C-alpha positions, 0 to 999 in steps of 0.5 A, a space after each residue: 500500500 502506498 503512503 499518502 503525502 499526509 502519511 509521509 508528513 505524519 511519519 516525519 512529524 511524529 516518529 521523526 522526533 526520535 533520536 537518529 541512531 547514535 547521532 546527536 540529532 533527531 530523525 527529522 532534524 537529519 532529514 531537514 538538514 539533508 534536504 537543505 544541503 541538497 537544495 543549497 547545492 543546487 540539486 534537482 527537486 527529485 534529489 532534494 526530496 530524496 534527501 528529505 526522505 532517504 531515511 524514511 525506512 527507519 521510521 517505518 521499521 518496527 521500534 527497537 534497537 537496531 544497533 547490532 543489525 542492519 535494518 535495511 532501511 534503504 529498501 523499507 520505504 520504497 514499496 510504500 513510496 513507489 505509487 507516490 514518487 518517481 524513480 528519480 526520488 526512489 533510486 537515490 534513496 535505495 542506493 544511498 547506503 551502497 553509495 557509502 560503501 562505494 565512497 569508502 572504496 573509491 576515496 582514500 580517507 572517506 571512512 575516517 570522515 564518517 561519524 562513529 555511528 556511521 562507521 558502525 552501521 557501515 560494518 553492519 551494511 557489509 563494509 566497503 565494496 570491492 573495486 569490482 562492486 564499486 564499478 558495478 555500483 557506479 554504472 547504475 542509473 542514479 548512482 551519482 545522485 546517490 553519491 551526492 545524497 550520501 555526502 549531504 547525509 554525512 553533513 546533516 548531523 549538526 545539533 541545533 542547525 536552523 533549517 526550513 520547516 517540514 512544511 517547506 520541504 513537503 511542498 517539494 514532495 507534493 510538487 513531485 507526487 505522481 498523479 494517480 491515473 484515476 484522477 486523470 480520468 475526471 
């Protein structure tokens, strides 16, 4: 079942107040900071929305401690968003964890720039790619958007950073939302 725009906003506004893993920000603060980074970097609306929603899977997952297992959050939200948003939003979300694995292989020193929580989750997510896996990743559609999204993700962990409110970025989501075929028939 697809989520509605209202469902997405509700998840972010309610479950998003929870701490973002082992980081010093909430899920919502992280999402808003990530979207703001993407917007200020001149990204397309689809990449800004992907930045906002990239961790929505954490909010859909059952509540519990995922500190010692990978919750596969990058895949969790895709079925719920598929009927709502285009692939230009969904694919960078799906690929953002693999982008971290890619960057750890392709950029010397990248791993050291990750927060301790992100380093820990990388281990749970399979670690750095082999060079062959990195090449395969980079050849996929939307891999470059996912890599940029990953960089925004890395920077979006600043306690107290002022961002636009959720309603500002939900307007971006609304503009990209797919129009159901039934609505076109009227």
